[in-house]
C-alpha positions in Angstrom: 60.7 68.3 67.4 59.5 70.5 70.2 58.9 68.6 73.4 56.0 69.3 75.7 58.3 69.5 78.8 60.1 72.6 77.4 56.9 74.5 77.9 56.5 74.2 81.6 58.1 77.5 82.5 56.1 80.6 83.5 56.9 83.9 81.7 58.9 85.2 84.7 59.3 84.2 88.4 58.2 86.4 91.2 60.7 88.2 93.4 63.0 85.9 95.4 61.7 84.5 98.7 63.3 82.0 101.0 63.3 78.7 99.1 63.0 75.1 100.1 66.3 73.5 100.9 67.4 70.4 102.8 65.6 72.1 105.7 68.1 74.6 107.0 66.6 77.8 108.4 67.5 81.2 106.8 69.4 82.3 109.9 71.5 79.1 109.8 70.5 78.0 113.3 68.2 75.0 112.6 67.8 72.0 110.4 64.6 70.0 110.0 64.7 66.3 109.3 62.3 63.3 109.1 62.2 60.4 111.5 59.5 57.8 111.7 57.3 59.8 109.2 57.4 62.9 111.4 59.2 66.2 111.5 62.0 67.1 113.9 64.2 70.1 114.2 67.9 70.1 115.3 70.1 73.0 116.3 73.1 73.2 114.0 75.3 74.3 116.9 75.0 71.7 119.6 72.9 68.6 120.0 69.5 70.0 120.9 66.8 68.1 118.9 63.0 68.7 119.2 60.1 66.9 117.8 57.7 69.1 115.9 54.9 66.8 114.6 53.2 63.7 116.0 50.5 63.0 113.4 52.7 61.7 110.6 52.3 58.0 109.7 53.0 55.6 106.8 49.7 56.6 105.2 50.5 60.3 105.3 54.1 61.0 106.2 55.8 64.4 106.5 58.1 65.8 103.8 61.5 67.2 104.7 61.0 70.0 102.1 59.7 72.9 104.2 59.3 76.6 103.7 60.9 78.7 106.4 59.6 82.1 107.4 62.1 84.9 106.6 62.8 85.4 110.3 63.3 81.7 111.0 60.6 81.7 113.7 58.3 79.2 111.9 58.0 76.9 109.0 55.3 75.5 106.7 55.5 71.7 106.2 53.5 69.2 104.3 51.9 66.0 105.5 51.3 64.2 102.2 49.1 61.2 101.4 51.1 59.5 98.7 49.6 59.2 95.2 50.3 56.6 92.5 53.8 55.0 92.2 53.2 54.1 88.6 56.4 53.3 86.7 57.1 52.8 83.1 59.4 49.8 82.3 61.3 49.4 79.1 64.1 47.1 77.9 67.4 48.4 76.5 68.1 45.6 74.1 71.6 46.5 73.1 73.4 48.4 75.8 76.8 49.7 75.1 78.5 48.3 78.2 77.3 44.7 78.2 75.9 42.0 76.0 72.7 41.2 77.9 69.7 43.5 77.8 69.0 46.0 80.6 65.6 46.7 82.2 64.9 50.3 83.1 62.1 51.8 85.1 61.1 55.4 85.9 58.2 57.1 87.7 55.7 58.3 85.2 52.2 59.4 86.2 49.4 59.1 83.6 46.0 60.7 83.3 43.6 59.6 86.0 46.3 58.3 88.4 45.9 59.1 92.1 47.9 62.2 93.0 49.5 63.0 96.3 47.3 65.0 98.6 49.1 67.5 100.8 47.8 69.0 104.0 49.7 72.1 105.2 51.0 72.4 108.7 52.7 75.4 110.4 55.2 74.9 113.3 56.7 77.5 115.5 60.3 76.8 116.5 60.4 78.4 120.0 57.1 77.1 121.2 57.1 74.0 119.0 53.4 74.6 118.4 51.5 73.0 115.5 48.8 74.8 113.4 46.8 73.0 110.8 45.8 74.9 107.7 42.1 74.2 107.0 41.7 72.2 103.7 38.3 73.5 102.7 39.6 75.8 100.0 42.2 73.4 98.6 40.5 69.9 98.7 41.8 68.4 95.4 45.1 70.0 94.2 46.8 69.1 91.0 50.4 68.4 92.2 52.7 65.5 91.3 55.0 66.0 94.3 52.7 67.4 97.0 54.1 71.0 96.6 51.8 74.0 96.8 54.3 76.7 96.1 54.3 78.4 99.5 55.6 82.0 99.7 56.0 83.8 103.0 55.4 87.5 103.4 58.6 89.4 104.1 57.6 90.3 107.6 56.8 86.6 108.4 53.2 87.5 109.4 51.5 85.4 106.7 52.1 83.3 103.6 50.4 82.4 100.4 50.1 79.2 98.5 48.7 78.0 95.1 45.7 75.8 94.6 45.4 74.5 91.0 42.3 72.3 91.2 42.6 69.0 89.4 40.9 69.3 86.1 42.5 72.8 85.6 39.2 74.7 85.7 39.8 76.5 89.0 43.0 78.2 90.2 43.4 80.0 93.5 46.0 81.9 95.3 45.3 81.6 99.0 46.5 83.7 101.9 47.0 82.6 105.5 47.5 85.1 108.3 49.9 83.9 110.9 49.3 83.6 113.7 45.6 83.9 113.6 44.3 80.5 114.7 41.1 79.3 116.2 40.6 76.0 118.1 38.9 73.3 116.1 36.5 71.7 118.6 36.7 68.4 116.6 40.4 68.0 117.0 41.5 70.5 119.6 44.1 71.6 117.2 44.9 75.2 116.4 43.7 75.9 112.8 44.6 78.6 110.3 41.8 79.6 107.8 43.0 80.6 104.4 41.2 83.3 102.4 41.1 83.7 98.6 43.2 86.4 97.0 42.8 85.4 93.4 40.4 82.9 91.9 40.3 82.0 88.2 37.6 79.7 86.8 37.0 78.4 83.3 34.5 76.1 81.6 37.4 74.7 79.5 40.8 75.0 81.0 43.1 77.5 82.8 46.5 77.6 81.1 48.4 77.3 84.4 51.7 76.5 82.8 51.9 79.7 80.7 49.5 82.3 82.2 49.8 82.3 86.0 52.6 84.9 86.2 52.5 87.1 89.4 54.6 89.8 91.1 54.1 90.5 94.8 54.1 94.2 95.9 54.6 93.6 99.7 54.9 97.3 100.6 51.5 98.2 99.2 49.8 94.8 99.8 49.1 94.4 96.1 49.7 91.7 93.5 50.3 92.0 89.8 48.6 89.1 88.2 48.2 87.7 84.7 44.6 86.5 83.7 42.6 85.5 80.7 39.3 86.4 82.4 38.4 88.8 79.6 39.5 86.3 76.9 43.0 87.6 76.4 46.2 87.3 78.5 46.4 90.6 80.4 47.7 92.1 83.6 45.6 93.0 86.6 46.2 94.7 89.9 44.9 92.8 92.9 44.3 94.2 96.4 45.8 91.5 98.6 43.9 92.6 101.8 40.5 92.3 100.2 41.1 89.7 97.5 39.5 91.9 94.9 40.8 93.3 91.6 41.5 97.0 91.8 41.5 97.2 88.0 42.7 95.7 84.8 46.0 97.2 83.8 46.2 96.2 80.1 43.3 95.8 77.6 42.7 94.9 74.0 42.5 92.0 71.6 46.2 91.2 72.1 48.2 89.2 74.6 50.8 89.9 77.2 53.5 87.2 76.5 56.4 88.0 78.8 57.0 90.5 81.6 60.6 91.7 81.5 60.8 94.3 84.3 58.7 95.5 87.2 59.7 99.0 88.5 58.0 99.2 91.9 59.3 102.7 92.7 57.9 104.2 89.4 55.0 101.7 89.4 55.7 100.6 85.8 55.8 97.3 84.0 57.9 96.5 80.9 56.7 93.5 78.9 56.6 91.9 75.5 53.2 91.5 73.8 51.9 89.8 70.7 49.3 91.4 68.4 49.8 94.9 69.8 50.7 96.4 66.4 47.6 96.3 64.2 48.2 94.8 60.7 51.3 93.0 61.7 51.7 89.3 62.4 50.1 88.9 65.9 52.7 86.3 66.9 55.5 88.9 66.7 56.6 90.2 70.1 56.9 94.0 70.7 58.2 95.8 73.8 55.6 97.7 75.8 55.4 99.7 79.0 52.4 100.5 81.2 51.8 102.1 84.6 50.3 100.1 87.4 47.1 102.2 87.0 46.8 101.3 83.3 47.9 104.7 82.1 51.0 105.5 80.1 50.7 102.5 77.8 53.4 102.7 75.2 54.5 100.4 72.4 58.3 101.0 72.2 59.2 98.9 69.1 57.8 99.4 65.7 59.5 97.4 62.9 57.7 94.5 61.3 59.5 91.6 63.0 60.0 89.7 66.3 61.8 91.8 68.9 64.3 90.7 71.5 65.3 93.3 74.1 68.4 93.9 76.2 68.2 96.8 78.6 70.9 99.0 80.0 71.2 98.7 83.8 69.2 101.9 84.3 66.7 101.2 81.4 67.5 104.5 79.8 68.4 102.6 76.7 67.8 99.2 75.2 69.2 97.2 72.3 66.4 96.0 70.1 67.3 93.0 67.9 64.5 92.1 65.5 64.1 89.8 62.5 61.6 87.8 60.5 61.9 84.5 58.7 62.5 86.5 55.6 64.5 89.4 57.2 68.0 88.9 58.7 68.5 90.4 62.2 68.6 94.2 62.6 70.2 95.5 65.8 69.2 99.0 67.0 69.9 101.2 70.0 66.7 102.9 71.3 65.7 105.3 74.1 64.0 103.5 77.0 61.5 106.2 77.7 60.1 106.7 74.2 61.5 103.9 72.1 63.0 106.5 69.7 65.7 105.1 67.4 69.2 106.4 68.3 71.1 104.5 65.7 71.3 101.2 63.9 74.2 99.1 65.3 74.2 96.2 62.8 72.2 94.7 60.0 72.3 91.1 59.0 73.2 90.1 55.4 71.8 86.9 53.9 73.6 87.3 50.5 76.0 84.5 51.1 73.2 82.1 52.0 71.2 83.1 49.0 74.2 82.8 46.7 74.8 79.3 48.0 71.2 78.3 47.0 69.3 78.8 50.2 65.9 80.3 49.7 64.0 82.8 51.9 60.9 81.4 53.5 57.7 83.1 52.4 55.2 84.3 54.9 51.5 83.7 54.1 48.2 84.1 55.9 44.7 83.0 54.9 41.3 82.7 56.6 40.7 79.7 58.8 37.7 77.5 59.2 35.4 80.3 60.3 36.1 82.5 57.3 37.2 85.4 59.5 40.2 84.4 61.6 43.7 84.8 60.0 45.9 81.7 60.0 49.6 82.3 59.7 52.3 80.1 58.2 55.4 79.9 56.0 56.3 78.3 52.7 59.8 77.0 51.8 60.9 76.2 48.3 63.8 74.2 46.9 66.9 76.1 45.7 66.3 75.0 42.1 62.6 76.1 42.2 60.9 76.2 38.9 57.5 77.9 38.9 56.5 75.9 35.7 56.7 72.7 37.7 54.3 71.2 40.3 55.8 70.1 43.5 54.4 67.8 46.2 53.8 69.6 49.5 54.9 68.5 53.0 53.7 70.0 56.2 55.7 69.9 59.4 53.1 69.9 62.1 53.2 70.5 65.9 49.8 71.5 67.3 50.3 71.3 71.0 48.0 73.8 72.7 50.8 75.0 75.0 52.5 77.1 72.3 52.7 78.3 68.7 55.3 76.8 66.5 55.7 78.6 63.1 59.1 80.3 63.2 59.0 84.1 63.7 62.7 84.9 63.6 65.4 84.6 61.0 67.2 81.2 60.9 68.6 78.6 58.5 65.7 76.2 59.2 67.9 73.3 58.2 65.3 70.5 58.6 62.6 71.9 56.3 65.2 73.2 53.8 66.8 69.7 53.6 63.4 68.3 52.7 62.7 71.0 50.2 65.9 70.2 48.4 64.5 66.8 47.5 61.9 68.5 45.4 59.2 69.5 47.9 57.4 72.6 49.0 57.5 72.5 52.8 55.1 74.5 55.0 54.4 75.2 58.6 51.1 76.5 59.9 49.6 77.4 63.3 45.9 76.4 63.3 43.3 77.0 65.9 43.8 75.2 69.2 47.3 76.5 69.6 48.4 79.4 71.9 49.0 83.1 71.9 45.9 84.2 70.0 43.4 84.6 72.8 41.4 82.1 74.8 38.7 81.5 72.2 41.3 80.5 69.6 43.1 78.1 72.0 39.9 76.7 73.5 39.3 74.8 70.2 41.7 72.2 71.6 39.6 71.5 74.7 38.8 67.8 74.8 39.6 68.0 71.1 43.3 67.3 70.5 42.5 65.2 67.4 41.3 68.4 65.7 44.9 69.7 65.6 43.7 72.7 63.6 43.3 70.6 60.5 40.3 72.5 59.1 42.4 75.7 59.3 45.5 74.0 57.9 43.6 72.6 54.9 41.9 75.9 54.2 45.3 77.7 54.4 46.9 75.2 52.0 44.1 75.5 49.5 44.2 79.3 49.7 48.0 79.3 49.1 47.7 76.9 46.2 45.0 79.0 44.6 47.7 81.6 43.6 50.6 79.2 43.5 49.9 76.6 40.9 53.3 75.0 41.6 51.9 73.6 44.9 50.6 70.1 44.1 47.8 69.5 46.6 47.2 66.1 45.0 50.4 64.9 46.8 50.5 66.2 50.3 52.6 64.7 53.1 52.9 65.5 56.8 55.3 64.8 59.6 55.8 65.6 63.3 57.1 64.3 66.5 55.7 63.8 70.1 52.3 65.7 70.0 53.2 66.3 66.4 53.5 62.6 65.9 50.0 62.2 67.2 48.7 64.9 64.8 50.5 63.6 61.7 49.0 60.1 62.2 45.6 61.7 62.8 45.9 63.4 59.4 45.6 60.0 57.7 42.8 58.9 60.1 40.5 61.9 59.7 41.8 63.6 56.5 43.1 60.8 54.3 41.4 62.4 51.3 43.8 65.4 51.6 47.0 64.1 53.2 48.5 61.1 51.5 51.7 60.3 53.4 52.6 60.7 57.1 55.7 60.2 59.2 55.1 60.1 62.9 57.9 60.1 65.5 57.5 59.2 69.2 53.8 60.1 69.1 51.5 60.2 72.1 48.9 58.2 70.1 46.6 57.6 73.0 46.5 60.4 75.7 45.6 57.9 78.4 49.2 56.5 77.9 51.0 59.8 78.1 52.2 62.0 81.0 49.6 63.3 83.3 50.2 67.0 83.4 50.1 67.7 79.7 47.1 65.5 78.9 44.9 66.4 81.8 45.6 70.1 81.0 43.8 69.8 77.7 41.5 66.8 78.1 40.5 67.4 81.7 39.9 65.1 84.7 38.3 62.7 85.5 39.3 60.7 82.5 36.2 60.6 80.3 35.2 59.6 76.9 37.1 62.4 75.3 40.3 60.5 75.8 38.9 57.6 73.8 37.6 59.9 71.1 41.0 61.5 70.6 42.9 58.2 70.5 44.7 57.2 67.3 44.7 53.6 68.6 40.9 53.6 68.8 40.6 54.9 65.2 43.4 52.8 63.6 40.9 51.1 61.2 40.2 54.5 59.6 43.8 54.7 58.2 44.2 55.8 54.6 47.5 56.5 52.9 51.1 55.6 53.7 52.2 55.8 57.3 55.7 55.5 58.8 56.0 55.2 62.6 59.2 55.7 64.4 59.7 55.1 68.1 62.5 55.4 70.6 63.3 52.2 72.6 64.1 54.3 75.7 61.7 57.2 75.4 61.3 58.8 78.8 59.0 61.6 77.6 56.3 59.6 75.8 55.8 56.0 76.8 57.1 53.9 73.8 54.1 51.5 74.4 51.9 54.3 72.9 53.4 53.7 69.5 53.5 49.9 69.9 49.8 49.8 70.8 49.0 51.8 67.7 51.0 49.3 65.7 49.1 46.5 67.3 45.8 48.1 66.4 46.9 48.7 62.8 47.9 45.0 62.5 44.6 44.0 63.9 42.8 46.2 61.4 44.9 44.8 58.5 46.5 48.1 57.7 49.8 48.4 55.9 52.4 50.7 57.6 56.1 51.0 58.3 57.6 50.8 61.7 61.2 51.8 62.8 62.3 51.1 66.4 65.4 53.1 67.3 67.5 51.0 69.7 68.9 52.9 72.7 67.3 56.2 71.6 65.3 58.7 73.7 62.5 61.1 72.7 63.0 62.8 69.4 64.6 59.8 67.8 63.2 60.8 64.5 65.7 63.7 64.3 68.7 61.4 64.5 70.6 61.2 61.1 69.4 57.6 60.4 65.7 58.2 61.2 65.8 61.5 59.4 67.2 59.9 56.3 64.5 57.2 56.5 61.9 59.9 56.7 63.2 61.7 53.6 63.3 58.4 51.7 59.7 57.6 52.7 58.5 60.9 51.3 60.5 60.6 48.0 59.2 57.0 47.6 55.5 57.8 48.2 55.1 61.4 47.0 57.5 61.3 44.0 56.9 57.6 43.3 60.7 57.2 42.9 63.3 55.1 44.7 65.8 57.4 46.6 69.2 57.6 45.1 72.3 56.5 47.1 75.4 58.3 46.1 
């Protein structure tokens, strides 16, 4: 299953700047270190050591991770009030290297836990002078380690840092001119006052893990910035000196998904976008180019598929590899300036797969809950498919708001095909609340993870079955892992009249039990009643149908106690269910050979009403 942690990367990093290290300055002359909760600097050549700070203590010590100015004349440090030290403990009952069980612990913050609170300090090396960065504009940052992503200007005359306000409804990029202090009469300390360059606000959430891409244009004092302020992920040009938007660069009911290249000399951006080709699947990625002023917008790929790009070093040419779930890869050489096809280099051939009995997935779209929005999915049939028969249907679900999960490229899709071979129709669907279709589409998930797009999924399945009588909607199963495990169980809690059987692996069944960053992103902070309303544990008594829970004994992604607490609630409610604990396994245990076979057996037993054969 897809794990939430794999989604924490931004589309592309900004240009390289001096990075935090063990504390060594860029010119190699100095090293900073911590002693008695305070910051010291030592010359690498010789024994000269100087104290930089005196205000660190056990309640707010300094961190040795610092950000040096490019010219090594100053550094930004953090004095951090520690947050929660919550740890998750689990027992490895049958370790491989000894007879007796082992106890394991690891740091694991959960929603509502106190977070570290950093206060920025700037120190000059020659004068050993301290400047405090005023905290008015960053009072409550969401940070698990106290970092605020400091970035120095190349001329060392200022720096920026990020402020993602806890609750994820306000995001700022702040600028600090250096040196430009005033004396705070309350403390007699020299104080630096940040100013706002960018501010994003939302009544729901800001998707900070996916849509805070930026590119600094130091020579022109500008910033390329991604924003959903008009409801779609687009690019904007920001004036760094004034902190205002010069203009919006890209426009339309489509989304910028990945910036590939920024050409500062030609003032052009090359990126991949979804939904930019009208009439095609909006999840498909196409190559585009646009000028910084918003002119010259060009879509450089055209074929009906998902496009992956490899540029020549001078970008005069690019290799375009595109495919769909029902179209093997096609590799083409195209001109960088116009996208004109030069020649086809290679075309995939699926005949051997088809001759072996493999079946092409079928793409299907239907209207969602609102009757107007298209919902996209795929249908997979068994190799011995007979249209005169009626097959049970199984949905593989993952509804995490951080992404979209229906495959868009050609692949063997072994897991759903293996299930289909047992006599099932297997489907995957992206309902509302998932990503890459605009903010309104994704906002359905706000404080509403239990929704999981089910009204759209059920409407899609009914529309598909209306013209496919071989889809037996009287026998529908569902399975998923992690957030998909939460959703598959929820199917039997809220939609037990439609879904009959569910298999849930390593599910985050109560968002109060799961990791802080993912759950506060969608349910907000402070922890409120929405966490209770979205909890499978709270609704255990509503269970209908057949449920099979699997859990990894040593899951470091989702606390295993989440599944065990659901099991306890089901026991208390007198509900029948199956439970498999996988000894020694980590997250995703449901995809191990043993648990996967158990999942297939469960579906055969309860959707076909047959005992699985053992050969």
